[in-house]
Rosetta silent file (secondary structure, phi, psi, omega in degrees, C-alpha in Angstrom):
SEQUENCE: MDTVNGQIESTLNKEKHIKYWLRCLKTYLPHPYTSNDSNRMTLAFFTLSALDLLGVLEDHTTEAERQDYANWIYHCQRPLGGFRGFPATDFGDLTSDGNILWDPANLPATFFALSTLIILGDDLQRLKRREILEWLPSLQRDNGGFGETVGEAGKVEGGTDSRFGYMAAGVRWMLRGRGGQSANGIVDIDVDRFTYDGGISEAPFLEAHAGLTYCAIGALSFVDRLPPAIQKRKLGMGRMSTADLAGVTGLKSLEDTVHWLVSRQTPSVMDDDNEDADSEIAACPASDHHAHTTEVLHRISAVSGESSAKDLNKTPSPEGLAALALMKEPGLRSIDSTLCVSLKAREHLESLPWWVGNGVTDEQGI
SCORE:     score description
SCORE:     0.000 S_00000001
   1 L     0.000  140.861  178.005   82.166  113.237   35.140 S_00000001
   2 E  -116.008  157.406  177.483   82.089  115.966   37.804 S_00000001
   3 E  -103.089  120.363  176.713   83.315  116.034   41.376 S_00000001
   4 E  -124.291  119.187 -178.079   80.777  117.014   43.994 S_00000001
   5 L    56.266   35.526  177.279   81.738  117.155   47.673 S_00000001
   6 L    82.518    0.179  178.372   84.810  115.046   46.908 S_00000001
   7 E  -112.574  145.001  179.086   82.781  112.329   45.124 S_00000001
   8 E   -76.897  124.377  178.874   82.707  111.571   41.467 S_00000001
   9 E  -120.316  122.064 -177.676   79.283  112.213   39.968 S_00000001
  10 L   -79.902  136.315  171.927   78.573  111.002   36.428 S_00000001
  11 L  -132.404  156.634 -178.186   76.659  113.161   34.028 S_00000001
  12 L   -82.040  115.030  177.225   75.529  112.670   30.488 S_00000001
  13 L   -83.437   83.504 -171.017   77.712  114.680   28.085 S_00000001
  14 H   -61.583  -41.251 -178.077   74.887  115.337   25.722 S_00000001
  15 H   -60.999  -38.745  177.306   76.799  117.554   23.320 S_00000001
  16 H   -69.053  -34.728  174.778   79.441  114.877   22.684 S_00000001
  17 H   -64.172  -44.623 -178.630   76.718  112.278   22.055 S_00000001
  18 H   -61.165  -41.083  178.162   75.047  114.566   19.607 S_00000001
  19 H   -61.306  -44.487 -178.162   78.370  115.187   17.856 S_00000001
  20 H   -63.527  -45.748 -175.596   79.074  111.466   17.677 S_00000001
  21 H   -75.317  -29.522  174.265   75.639  110.453   16.257 S_00000001
  22 H   -69.727  -32.701  173.212   75.639  113.286   13.747 S_00000001
  23 H   -61.830  -43.137  178.053   79.029  112.078   12.587 S_00000001
  24 H   -62.975  -36.955 -174.580   77.496  108.637   12.050 S_00000001
  25 H   -80.429  -39.886 -169.486   74.546  110.128   10.202 S_00000001
  26 H   -94.702  -17.626 -178.761   76.222  112.790    8.039 S_00000001
  27 L  -124.405  175.960  175.667   79.565  111.216    7.133 S_00000001
  28 L   -69.044  139.769  176.549   80.881  107.830    6.193 S_00000001
  29 L   -70.027  156.510  179.141   81.193  105.361    8.996 S_00000001
  30 L   -62.911  154.189 -174.145   84.731  104.303   10.036 S_00000001
  31 H   -54.147  -28.918  179.053   86.228  101.348    8.221 S_00000001
  32 H   -59.159  -19.326 -178.293   85.615   98.838   11.115 S_00000001
  33 H   -84.629   -0.106 -175.722   81.902   98.931   10.128 S_00000001
  34 H   -58.329  -36.176 -178.715   82.598   97.569    6.613 S_00000001
  35 H   -70.983  -10.905  179.839   81.756   94.038    7.786 S_00000001
  36 H  -100.539   20.984 -177.471   78.378   95.320    8.924 S_00000001
  37 H   -59.238  -37.026  179.552   77.342   96.479    5.433 S_00000001
  38 H   -72.350   -9.759 -178.904   74.586   93.969    5.332 S_00000001
  39 H  -106.168   29.108 -174.109   73.214   95.332    8.625 S_00000001
  40 H   -61.721  -33.703  179.284   72.838   98.875    7.257 S_00000001
  41 H   -64.570  -37.604  178.148   69.144   99.077    8.244 S_00000001
  42 H   -65.737  -43.004 -179.281   70.091   98.248   11.866 S_00000001
  43 H   -65.321  -34.530  177.698   72.787  100.896   11.903 S_00000001
  44 H   -64.495  -42.259  179.293   70.291  103.462   10.491 S_00000001
  45 H   -60.458  -51.690 -177.389   67.877  102.643   13.307 S_00000001
  46 H   -56.508  -44.012 -175.614   70.540  103.032   16.025 S_00000001
  47 H   -63.352  -54.291 -173.062   71.741  106.403   14.570 S_00000001
  48 H   -74.448  -29.642  176.210   68.292  108.014   14.109 S_00000001
  49 H   -69.919  -40.140  177.477   66.855  106.561   17.344 S_00000001
  50 H   -61.463  -44.632  178.110   69.791  107.897   19.355 S_00000001
  51 H   -64.843  -33.098  177.962   69.294  111.397   17.916 S_00000001
  52 H   -66.086  -48.037  176.409   65.561  111.109   18.589 S_00000001
  53 H   -58.576  -38.072  175.932   66.178  110.152   22.248 S_00000001
  54 L   -74.542   -3.173  174.035   68.568  113.047   22.555 S_00000001
  55 L    72.427   24.684 -175.404   65.740  115.302   21.275 S_00000001
  56 L  -124.473    3.166 -174.906   67.734  116.795   18.415 S_00000001
  57 H   -57.570  -47.190 -179.348   66.760  114.823   15.300 S_00000001
  58 H   -68.857  -28.279 -176.059   64.446  117.527   14.003 S_00000001
  59 H   -79.145  -24.776 -174.847   66.864  120.330   14.888 S_00000001
  60 H  -109.587    4.100  175.526   69.834  118.835   13.013 S_00000001
  61 L  -131.934  150.500  177.165   68.106  117.438    9.953 S_00000001
  62 L   -90.196  164.632  176.323   65.840  119.131    7.398 S_00000001
  63 H   -59.090  -38.711  179.673   62.430  117.832    6.354 S_00000001
  64 H   -64.422  -39.744  178.099   63.934  117.012    2.950 S_00000001
  65 H   -63.256  -46.797 -178.944   66.743  114.936    4.579 S_00000001
  66 H   -65.055  -28.941  175.042   64.273  112.958    6.685 S_00000001
  67 H   -67.883  -40.462  174.902   62.217  112.319    3.562 S_00000001
  68 H   -57.946  -43.463 -179.333   65.369  111.020    1.866 S_00000001
  69 H   -63.050  -42.256  178.762   66.034  108.662    4.799 S_00000001
  70 H   -62.759  -43.705 -178.907   62.449  107.367    4.499 S_00000001
  71 H   -61.159  -37.649  177.460   62.822  106.944    0.723 S_00000001
  72 H   -63.053  -41.854 -177.815   66.015  104.837    1.316 S_00000001
  73 H   -65.753  -44.469  179.368   64.156  102.599    3.708 S_00000001
  74 H   -65.451  -24.978  174.604   61.255  102.091    1.225 S_00000001
  75 H   -62.044  -28.005  179.826   63.803  101.236   -1.386 S_00000001
  76 L   -92.481    8.926  177.860   64.639   98.179    0.716 S_00000001
  77 E   -80.665  134.529 -177.832   61.022   97.032    0.870 S_00000001
  78 L   -89.630  145.597 -179.451   60.379   93.632   -0.787 S_00000001
  79 L   -59.971  -31.524 -178.900   57.332   93.282   -3.066 S_00000001
  80 L   -98.995   15.860  176.075   55.961   90.244   -1.226 S_00000001
  81 L   112.583  142.132  179.333   56.473   91.685    2.244 S_00000001
  82 L    88.247  178.366 -177.223   59.280   92.614    4.535 S_00000001
  83 E  -129.294  142.933  169.469   62.482   94.584    4.120 S_00000001
  84 L   -77.185  160.754 -179.166   65.970   93.650    3.043 S_00000001
  85 L   -77.982  -22.541  179.110   68.835   94.593    5.347 S_00000001
  86 L  -161.625  164.001 -171.275   70.661   96.715    2.762 S_00000001
  87 H   -79.444  -11.801 -170.493   70.287   97.724   -0.871 S_00000001
  88 H   -66.764  -18.294  179.264   73.178   95.758   -2.365 S_00000001
  89 H   -89.156    2.051 -178.268   71.089   92.607   -2.818 S_00000001
  90 L   -79.284  111.590 -179.091   68.485   94.356   -4.980 S_00000001
  91 L   -83.145   -8.987  178.383   68.857   92.872   -8.475 S_00000001
  92 H    59.551 -131.274 -179.250   66.325   95.293   -9.935 S_00000001
  93 H   -67.846  -10.561  179.909   65.256   94.289  -13.472 S_00000001
  94 H   -94.235    4.776  174.729   67.607   91.270  -13.325 S_00000001
  95 L   -58.295  131.912  178.962   65.611   89.659  -10.530 S_00000001
  96 L  -145.431  172.754  176.033   64.718   86.049  -11.457 S_00000001
  97 L   -60.784  -26.489 -176.723   63.630   82.797   -9.879 S_00000001
  98 L   -81.486  -17.849  179.836   67.274   81.816   -9.889 S_00000001
  99 L  -121.919    1.525 -176.896   68.524   84.711   -7.767 S_00000001
 100 H   -62.992  -29.622  177.385   65.516   85.741   -5.648 S_00000001
 101 H   -65.723  -17.576 -179.693   66.837   83.686   -2.689 S_00000001
 102 H   -87.807    1.285 -179.642   69.805   86.006   -2.574 S_00000001
 103 L  -136.428   58.873 -176.684   67.538   88.990   -1.890 S_00000001
 104 L   -84.005  159.884  167.508   65.266   87.835    0.904 S_00000001
 105 L   -69.579  144.201 -173.311   63.146   89.840    3.339 S_00000001
 106 E  -125.853  129.579 -176.616   64.796   89.842    6.724 S_00000001
 107 H   -60.717  -50.016  176.334   62.913   90.003   10.075 S_00000001
 108 H   -58.476  -42.000  179.633   65.313   92.202   12.018 S_00000001
 109 H   -60.123  -38.513 -177.187   65.595   94.589    9.028 S_00000001
 110 H   -70.625  -41.087  175.948   61.809   94.745    8.839 S_00000001
 111 H   -60.309  -50.474 -176.541   61.446   95.529   12.583 S_00000001
 112 H   -65.567  -35.709  179.241   64.123   98.223   12.384 S_00000001
 113 H   -62.718  -43.708  178.703   62.723   99.663    9.170 S_00000001
 114 H   -64.269  -44.830  179.359   59.277  100.129   10.714 S_00000001
 115 H   -59.734  -39.599 -177.390   60.737  101.574   13.942 S_00000001
 116 H   -71.798  -39.227  178.965   62.879  104.016   11.975 S_00000001
 117 H   -62.502  -38.808  179.099   59.961  105.141    9.793 S_00000001
 118 H   -76.238  -26.461  172.712   57.846  106.062   12.801 S_00000001
 119 H   -65.191  -37.433 -178.755   60.828  107.874   14.321 S_00000001
 120 L   -78.376   -4.312  179.293   61.033  109.938   11.113 S_00000001
 121 L    79.193   20.060 -179.476   57.344  110.719   11.358 S_00000001
 122 L   -68.653  148.408 -179.260   56.394  108.844    8.140 S_00000001
 123 L   -85.439   -1.130  176.690   52.723  108.174    7.532 S_00000001
 124 L    60.942   18.876 -178.677   53.458  104.546    6.445 S_00000001
 125 L   -70.395  -24.091  176.562   51.180  104.954    3.458 S_00000001
 126 L   -84.384   -1.872 -173.456   53.783  103.297    1.202 S_00000001
 127 L   -79.516  137.305  177.408   54.066  100.285    3.469 S_00000001
 128 L   -87.224   74.930 -170.089   52.941   96.891    2.206 S_00000001
 129 H   -63.208  -50.376 -178.457   51.103   96.122    5.404 S_00000001
 130 H   -64.370  -40.145  178.742   49.138   93.077    4.347 S_00000001
 131 H   -60.654  -39.942  178.465   52.064   91.549    2.501 S_00000001
 132 H   -64.945  -43.300 -177.290   54.244   91.877    5.583 S_00000001
 133 H   -67.988  -30.888  176.690   51.542   90.334    7.796 S_00000001
 134 H   -80.892  -22.243  177.574   51.134   87.469    5.385 S_00000001
 135 H   -75.816  -35.947 -174.488   54.915   86.985    5.226 S_00000001
 136 H   -55.660  -43.444 -179.057   55.420   86.747    8.998 S_00000001
 137 H   -58.625  -26.896 -178.892   53.909   83.303    9.520 S_00000001
 138 H   -68.744  -13.918 -178.763   56.410   81.855    7.064 S_00000001
 139 H   -93.523   -5.983 -172.742   59.183   82.730    9.594 S_00000001
 140 E   -92.517  124.602  178.302   57.535   80.844   12.517 S_00000001
 141 L   -80.138  169.779 -176.715   58.873   77.403   13.310 S_00000001
 142 L   -61.357  -27.994 -179.807   56.865   74.394   14.539 S_00000001
 143 L   -81.766   -2.615  177.728   57.925   75.060   18.130 S_00000001
 144 L   104.367  -16.487 -177.305   56.444   78.598   18.058 S_00000001
 145 L   -81.570  169.104 -175.890   59.793   80.453   17.679 S_00000001
 146 E  -117.576  151.043  171.537   60.734   82.658   14.776 S_00000001
 147 L  -104.512 -167.006 -172.539   63.751   82.753   12.468 S_00000001
 148 L   -96.878  -40.299 -175.549   65.405   85.521   10.534 S_00000001
 149 E  -156.272  170.897 -179.680   64.526   84.747    6.928 S_00000001
 150 E  -110.058  127.089 -177.783   63.111   82.147    4.633 S_00000001
 151 L  -101.635 -154.772 -176.149   65.562   80.100    2.534 S_00000001
 152 H   -62.962  142.320 -179.859   65.424   77.408   -0.107 S_00000001
 153 H    57.054   28.228  175.700   62.332   75.236   -0.104 S_00000001
 154 H    76.100   12.206 -177.254   60.678   77.428    2.440 S_00000001
 155 L   -72.949  133.731  178.094   63.162   76.524    5.213 S_00000001
 156 E   -79.992  124.799 -178.148   63.296   79.048    8.082 S_00000001
 157 E  -112.427  164.152  176.875   66.902   80.254    8.514 S_00000001
 158 L   101.721 -171.660 -171.497   68.662   82.218   11.180 S_00000001
 159 L   -66.549  175.417 -174.535   68.721   82.226   14.988 S_00000001
 160 L  -128.396    3.519 -174.653   66.305   80.534   17.323 S_00000001
 161 L   -87.831 -179.070 -172.256   66.253   82.792   20.420 S_00000001
 162 H   -72.860   -8.682  174.590   63.624   85.195   21.727 S_00000001
 163 H   -59.875  -40.517 -175.546   65.020   88.215   19.902 S_00000001
 164 H   -72.700  -42.037  176.074   63.266   87.045   16.693 S_00000001
 165 H   -57.797  -43.224  178.520   59.986   86.324   18.506 S_00000001
 166 H   -59.383  -44.810 -177.857   60.190   89.862   19.999 S_00000001
 167 H   -69.706  -39.592  175.798   60.679   91.400   16.562 S_00000001
 168 H   -63.888  -38.966  179.314   57.930   89.386   14.943 S_00000001
 169 H   -68.527  -38.992  179.917   55.517   90.300   17.725 S_00000001
 170 H   -64.402  -41.779  178.518   56.640   93.954   17.412 S_00000001
 171 H   -63.225  -45.216 -175.982   56.058   94.024   13.619 S_00000001
 172 H   -62.858  -41.339 -177.359   52.607   92.416   14.131 S_00000001
 173 H   -70.502  -44.505  179.415   51.745   95.020   16.815 S_00000001
 174 H   -59.132  -33.473 -175.239   52.966   98.031   14.803 S_00000001
 175 L   -97.033    8.245  174.347   50.932   96.929   11.812 S_00000001
 176 L    63.039   38.286  174.979   47.813   96.182   13.876 S_00000001
 177 E   -70.628  149.746  179.491   47.873   92.467   13.003 S_00000001
 178 E  -134.530  151.469 -179.622   45.316   90.298   14.704 S_00000001
 179 L   134.999  165.166 -170.911   44.951   86.587   15.257 S_00000001
 180 L  -109.867  -13.732 -172.563   46.143   83.931   17.663 S_00000001
 181 H   -60.918  -52.391 -178.115   48.469   81.503   15.802 S_00000001
 182 H   -69.231  -36.665 -177.087   51.704   83.464   16.131 S_00000001
 183 H   -63.051  -49.052 -176.666   50.762   84.845   19.573 S_00000001
 184 H   -63.033  -37.279  177.308   50.121   81.378   21.057 S_00000001
 185 H   -64.130  -39.222  177.372   53.409   80.056   19.672 S_00000001
 186 H   -62.229  -42.850  178.948   55.318   82.891   21.351 S_00000001
 187 H   -61.023  -46.920 -174.592   53.675   82.115   24.666 S_00000001
 188 H   -61.277  -44.247 -175.152   54.373   78.384   24.334 S_00000001
 189 H   -72.954  -30.666  176.107   58.108   78.818   23.508 S_00000001
 190 H   -68.821  -33.207  175.938   58.663   81.322   26.351 S_00000001
 191 H   -69.072  -36.047  177.575   57.183   78.919   28.811 S_00000001
 192 H   -63.335  -33.730 -174.790   59.568   76.201   27.507 S_00000001
 193 L   -94.667    2.853  177.785   62.562   78.509   27.951 S_00000001
 194 E   -69.711  128.871 -172.389   61.685   79.738   31.439 S_00000001
 195 L   -95.860  166.804 -175.603   64.555   78.829   33.709 S_00000001
 196 L   -63.027  -25.161 -177.579   64.461   77.606   37.290 S_00000001
 197 L   -98.998    3.925  169.231   65.679   80.962   38.652 S_00000001
 198 L   110.564   -4.335 -177.998   63.103   83.095   36.788 S_00000001
 199 L   -95.361 -174.738  174.961   64.900   84.226   33.608 S_00000001
 200 E  -119.579  133.702 -176.256   64.528   83.240   29.958 S_00000001
 201 E  -109.469  175.239  178.570   67.199   81.293   28.097 S_00000001
 202 L   -67.936  -32.752 -179.700   68.099   80.692   24.443 S_00000001
 203 L  -156.534  162.095  177.787   66.731   77.129   24.631 S_00000001
 204 L   -52.243  139.090  174.518   65.405   74.763   27.299 S_00000001
 205 L    73.525    8.416  172.324   67.982   73.875   30.058 S_00000001
 206 L   -97.493  170.360 -174.033   70.373   76.696   29.098 S_00000001
 207 L   -74.627  142.665 -179.787   71.406   79.623   31.299 S_00000001
 208 E   -67.092  154.616 -175.139   69.049   82.645   31.571 S_00000001
 209 L  -142.311  131.373 -175.250   70.059   85.843   29.812 S_00000001
 210 H   -65.169  -38.729  176.366   68.820   89.372   30.585 S_00000001
 211 H   -61.774  -44.344  179.726   68.632   90.400   26.960 S_00000001
 212 H   -69.654  -31.781  177.618   66.617   87.362   25.954 S_00000001
 213 H   -66.736  -41.459  176.558   64.396   87.820   29.047 S_00000001
 214 H   -59.625  -47.425 -176.966   63.662   91.407   27.979 S_00000001
 215 H   -64.013  -39.360  177.684   62.806   90.256   24.439 S_00000001
 216 H   -62.636  -46.876  179.283   60.586   87.458   25.765 S_00000001
 217 H   -68.754  -36.553  176.600   58.646   89.800   28.058 S_00000001
 218 H   -62.623  -39.789  176.449   58.420   92.399   25.347 S_00000001
 219 H   -61.680  -45.302 -178.117   56.963   89.835   22.929 S_00000001
 220 H   -65.473  -37.421  174.412   54.379   88.763   25.532 S_00000001
 221 H   -63.586  -39.267  177.784   53.479   92.430   26.018 S_00000001
 222 H   -63.541  -36.179 -174.847   52.986   92.926   22.301 S_00000001
 223 L  -101.901   19.081  173.350   50.612   89.992   22.066 S_00000001
 224 L    59.189   44.145  175.542   48.668   90.919   25.235 S_00000001
 225 L  -109.035   26.946  171.785   49.841   87.989   27.346 S_00000001
 226 L  -118.185  159.674 -178.993   50.600   90.051   30.473 S_00000001
 227 L   -60.604  147.796 -176.154   48.181   91.146   33.197 S_00000001
 228 H   -56.686  -34.837 -177.131   46.268   94.368   32.229 S_00000001
 229 H   -67.200  -42.274  179.826   47.846   96.423   35.041 S_00000001
 230 H   -74.261  -39.020  176.122   51.359   95.540   33.910 S_00000001
 231 H   -55.215  -42.285 -178.709   50.455   95.830   30.239 S_00000001
 232 H   -67.393  -36.539 -174.405   49.295   99.400   30.878 S_00000001
 233 H   -90.527   -7.429  175.531   52.418  100.377   32.765 S_00000001
 234 L    65.258   42.413  173.205   54.760   98.679   30.306 S_00000001
 235 L    44.746   69.568  175.459   56.736   96.720   32.889 S_00000001
 236 L   132.538   -8.050 -177.080   58.585   99.332   34.762 S_00000001
 237 L   -84.818   -4.640  177.363   56.745  102.608   34.202 S_00000001
 238 L  -163.368  172.604  178.839   55.184  102.259   37.735 S_00000001
 239 L   -74.421  145.942 -179.977   55.217  100.097   40.823 S_00000001
 240 L   -97.672  135.283  174.575   53.654   96.652   40.677 S_00000001
 241 L   -94.620  171.656  178.496   51.199   95.578   43.371 S_00000001
 242 L   -61.647  -38.805 -178.744   50.596   92.009   44.559 S_00000001
 243 H   -65.271  -27.499  178.648   47.388   91.914   42.624 S_00000001
 244 H   -64.666  -25.844 -171.299   49.228   92.773   39.445 S_00000001
 245 H   -76.647   -9.761 -174.090   51.287   89.583   39.737 S_00000001
 246 L   -86.376  143.045  169.222   48.260   87.279   39.249 S_00000001
 247 L    84.328   15.643 -178.911   47.194   85.701   35.982 S_00000001
 248 L   -69.815  132.236  172.361   50.367   86.099   33.964 S_00000001
 249 L  -111.229  138.342 -179.310   50.459   83.891   30.865 S_00000001
 250 L    98.703  -18.537  170.152   53.799   83.090   29.241 S_00000001
 251 L  -121.641  130.290 -176.713   55.770   83.467   32.492 S_00000001
 252 L   -73.212  -31.267  179.056   55.655   80.723   35.046 S_00000001
 253 L  -152.022  104.021 -179.580   56.480   83.080   37.902 S_00000001
 254 H   -68.917  -30.436  176.869   56.680   86.786   37.546 S_00000001
 255 H   -60.722  -42.150  178.042   57.921   87.116   41.117 S_00000001
 256 H   -66.380  -39.809  177.226   60.951   84.950   40.255 S_00000001
 257 H   -59.462  -46.471  175.857   61.529   86.915   37.076 S_00000001
 258 H   -59.136  -44.951  178.774   61.576   90.221   38.905 S_00000001
 259 H   -61.100  -43.142 -179.915   63.912   88.792   41.540 S_00000001
 260 H   -64.814  -39.977  178.860   66.279   87.434   38.856 S_00000001
 261 H   -65.703  -44.452  177.811   66.385   90.731   37.002 S_00000001
 262 H   -61.231  -33.876 -177.698   67.123   92.695   40.199 S_00000001
 263 L   -74.877   -5.783  176.428   69.877   90.176   40.970 S_00000001
 264 L   -74.816  -13.379 -176.981   71.615   91.052   37.743 S_00000001
 265 E   -81.026  131.759 -166.702   72.878   94.248   39.390 S_00000001
 266 L  -113.558  -35.152   56.552   76.451   93.861   40.594 S_00000001
 267 L   -95.673   -4.601  173.478   76.603   97.096   41.333 S_00000001
 268 L   -96.673 -148.118 -176.696   76.333   97.489   37.542 S_00000001
 269 E  -129.192  133.365  178.253   74.347   95.163   35.309 S_00000001
 270 E  -120.850  158.360 -173.975   75.406   91.844   33.735 S_00000001
 271 L   -84.109  -38.840  173.746   73.504   89.781   31.170 S_00000001
 272 L  -133.958 -168.395 -170.307   73.798   86.360   32.748 S_00000001
 273 L   -70.741  -15.190 -171.196   75.245   84.763   35.894 S_00000001
 274 L  -130.692   13.840 -179.331   78.881   84.683   34.620 S_00000001
 275 L  -115.090  156.046  177.193   79.386   87.689   32.347 S_00000001
 276 L   -73.587  163.670 -176.932   80.568   91.245   32.963 S_00000001
 277 E   -76.518  155.217  166.420   78.257   94.215   32.745 S_00000001
 278 L  -154.198  161.990 -175.144   77.693   96.382   29.702 S_00000001
 279 H   -70.065  -26.162  179.068   75.362   99.215   28.745 S_00000001
 280 H   -62.854  -43.145  179.743   73.568   97.222   26.046 S_00000001
 281 H   -73.960  -23.015 -175.344   72.343   94.788   28.693 S_00000001
 282 H   -62.879  -28.409  179.047   71.570   97.613   31.157 S_00000001
 283 L   -65.998  -20.509 -174.862   68.433   98.500   29.125 S_00000001
 284 L   -78.562  -58.453  174.614   66.981   95.115   29.934 S_00000001
 285 H   -73.901  -13.263 -177.822   66.772   95.084   33.737 S_00000001
 286 H   -61.109  -24.254  178.942   66.393   98.863   33.778 S_00000001
 287 H   -64.832  -19.543 -176.436   62.719   98.430   33.126 S_00000001
 288 L  -118.013  -12.472 -175.290   62.398   96.905   36.606 S_00000001
 289 L  -146.604  122.306 -167.181   65.274   98.486   38.568 S_00000001
 290 L  -111.459   31.439 -173.668   66.350  102.128   38.504 S_00000001
 291 L  -103.397    2.757 -172.604   69.421  102.192   40.746 S_00000001
 292 L  -116.679   34.650  179.861   72.363  101.907   38.335 S_00000001
 293 H   -60.347  -44.572 -175.213   72.277  105.253   36.484 S_00000001
 294 H   -61.245  -42.242 -177.905   75.826  106.163   37.499 S_00000001
 295 H   -65.871  -40.072  178.975   77.259  102.850   36.240 S_00000001
 296 H   -64.638  -40.629  177.432   75.461  103.220   32.837 S_00000001
 297 H   -65.540  -30.323  174.245   76.839  106.741   32.487 S_00000001
 298 H   -64.897  -36.602 -167.804   80.308  105.405   33.167 S_00000001
 299 H   -88.697  -30.263 -179.748   79.875  102.743   30.461 S_00000001
 300 L   -77.946  145.733 -175.052   78.277  104.480   27.510 S_00000001
 301 L   -78.583  130.785  168.995   80.816  106.244   25.335 S_00000001
 302 L   -97.486   77.121 -168.948   80.884  110.053   25.277 S_00000001
 303 L   -88.282  131.173  176.155   82.628  109.919   21.930 S_00000001
 304 L  -102.447  171.958 -179.037   83.909  113.058   20.262 S_00000001
 305 L   -61.401  -17.873 -175.575   85.035  113.607   16.729 S_00000001
 306 L   -92.470   -2.698  177.982   88.651  113.056   17.779 S_00000001
 307 L   -68.334  148.145 -179.605   88.095  109.481   18.997 S_00000001
 308 L   -77.105  160.197 -175.537   89.781  106.733   17.073 S_00000001
 309 H   -60.708  -35.056 -178.825   87.756  104.339   14.943 S_00000001
 310 H   -65.713  -15.604  179.213   88.511  101.380   17.234 S_00000001
 311 H   -83.653  -15.812 -171.508   86.683  103.169   20.058 S_00000001
 312 L   -82.506  129.507 -179.153   83.421  103.416   18.225 S_00000001
 313 L  -140.482  105.610 -173.297   80.735  100.916   19.137 S_00000001
 314 L   -83.711   -9.880 -177.320   77.271  101.695   17.807 S_00000001
 315 L   -81.793  -54.579  179.977   75.518   98.834   19.465 S_00000001
 316 H   -71.068  -27.831 -174.403   75.844   99.509   23.243 S_00000001
 317 H   -61.047  -48.720  179.094   75.727  103.274   22.891 S_00000001
 318 H   -67.643  -32.854  176.827   72.029  103.642   21.809 S_00000001
 319 H   -69.687  -30.332  173.358   71.045  100.962   24.310 S_00000001
 320 H   -63.706  -46.620  174.528   72.885  102.929   26.999 S_00000001
 321 H   -63.169  -35.912  176.875   70.823  105.992   26.104 S_00000001
 322 H   -64.828  -43.001 -179.521   67.681  103.840   26.160 S_00000001
 323 H   -62.422  -40.701  179.095   68.536  102.577   29.662 S_00000001
 324 H   -68.818  -36.136  178.103   69.107  106.176   30.868 S_00000001
 325 H   -68.964  -31.992  172.533   65.831  107.283   29.284 S_00000001
 326 H   -59.733  -35.771 -179.274   64.029  104.521   31.173 S_00000001
 327 L   -92.034   17.308  174.950   65.512  105.994   34.295 S_00000001
 328 L    55.696   42.497  174.314   64.333  109.438   33.265 S_00000001
 329 L   -60.203  130.542  176.389   67.761  110.988   32.769 S_00000001
 330 L   -57.681  138.905  176.826   67.453  114.759   32.231 S_00000001
 331 L    93.769   -1.861  175.907   67.913  115.831   28.692 S_00000001
 332 L  -115.364  146.480  174.657   66.567  112.650   27.125 S_00000001
 333 L   -68.249  153.352  175.134   63.102  112.026   25.729 S_00000001
 334 L   -66.172  148.722 -172.345   60.824  109.598   27.443 S_00000001
 335 E  -122.420  146.105  171.401   61.004  106.077   26.011 S_00000001
 336 L   -83.756  119.374 -168.957   58.476  103.290   25.465 S_00000001
 337 L   -73.890  -18.130  176.936   60.000  100.425   27.424 S_00000001
 338 L   -91.114  -50.940 -178.467   58.511   97.731   25.133 S_00000001
 339 L   -78.324  -17.351  176.352   58.939   99.094   21.647 S_00000001
 340 L    65.283   37.380  169.642   62.241  100.689   22.616 S_00000001
 341 L  -132.008  169.173 -179.458   61.638  104.000   20.751 S_00000001
 342 E   -63.661  153.916  175.472   60.741  107.398   22.154 S_00000001
 343 H   -61.056  -31.839  175.309   57.226  107.965   23.354 S_00000001
 344 H   -57.337  -44.004  177.939   57.032  110.655   20.716 S_00000001
 345 H   -66.382  -44.582 -179.932   57.591  108.085   18.006 S_00000001
 346 H   -64.422  -38.017  179.624   55.091  105.678   19.456 S_00000001
 347 H   -66.339  -33.779  175.293   52.478  108.430   19.844 S_00000001
 348 H   -61.905  -47.373  179.633   52.995  109.291   16.149 S_00000001
 349 H   -57.656  -46.621 -176.145   52.296  105.731   15.150 S_00000001
 350 H   -70.295  -12.698 -178.945   49.174  105.566   17.281 S_00000001
 351 H   -89.353   -9.377 -175.931   47.927  108.870   15.758 S_00000001
 352 L   -67.993  133.694 -177.041   47.851  107.458   12.165 S_00000001
 353 H   -53.841  -41.489 -176.196   44.224  107.142   10.905 S_00000001
 354 H   -75.355  -16.993 -179.025   44.593  103.501    9.779 S_00000001
 355 H   -79.828  -23.795 -176.698   46.123  102.519   13.139 S_00000001
 356 L   -89.398   62.389 -179.750   43.044  103.595   15.167 S_00000001
 357 L  -148.352 -158.845 -179.658   40.889  100.736   14.040 S_00000001
 358 L   -87.158    1.924  177.602   40.383   97.039   14.451 S_00000001
 359 L    86.525 -174.170  179.593   43.580   96.059   12.734 S_00000001
 360 E  -112.468  132.009  177.683   44.262   93.693    9.882 S_00000001
 361 E  -120.272  137.607  175.150   43.205   90.067   10.022 S_00000001
 362 L  -133.043  168.417 -171.196   44.166   87.425    7.440 S_00000001
 363 L   -67.711   -8.957 -178.342   43.432   83.756    7.044 S_00000001
 364 L   -95.479    3.553  169.947   46.831   82.800    8.432 S_00000001
 365 L    87.723   17.428  175.484   46.080   84.086   11.920 S_00000001
 366 L   -83.005    0.000    0.000   48.329   87.099   12.170 S_00000001
């Protein structure tokens, strides 16, 4: 933070952020992360995405290193579609019908694996696209929502909130899936979870939450259930006119949703009506409101190599950078507000020859 005319002005200490994320990438993570071993794919995404947003991923890694990162991700790919969250559940030649349930494909891991591969500039030629698109419907519940993984007897396991619908819609969009079954279910469940004040909750009659609202709106954007003008601008890349607000499917009242999101600012940002602000949640309303840059800069850690392990928090930090990128903070790459990766990464995906077509359609409606 700097002092200008007697007032404190927050600035992004880019060099410390680079030092922190390179520490996460190039050395062992501190021991508090041991319990997150099964979320290694998620941690890999946060680390590489942060360096990408900071614009230094290519400068501080070699092409061979980036290829090694991609190879590690592909090692976690399951034969019948999807990705595991970490390599430890891979039984290799010992895989059998008796232990295969202990090595399932995981929806968040799959979303983060795909996102990380496009950040790395991979051509996705080793990706089992059709298998993933055929696996996705198995995660969709009867109410239209998605779970995390498939358990015994085909039971959908894991959470029930809109994060999983967002990830499923994101995977479908990245792989050029086509069809209406999963898309219509996402619309139906978001309508059911729309609250009286304009937000989206975890389940009907519960309190609205900014993070879940972001995920619900992102999912609707992925499946083309937003008005064309807003779809083009990606909810926050430009001003919305009155005409843009007409014809929304999946949201009962876009005006109420925008009002609710703006009301999350306290002067900082909070996730629901009763919780304190944090930088992870800041990325959610930031797509619609650009006035809290200083607060976000206060809250994201400018962690140096001398910080203690207990100070390290890899979850809010990349989302803080994402929020600042949405607000066009100098020194950060532009970000795609729906996919939550840099525009550079998204443009790489859209440049792939197989992506510029009519997509993949299968009999299950993906």
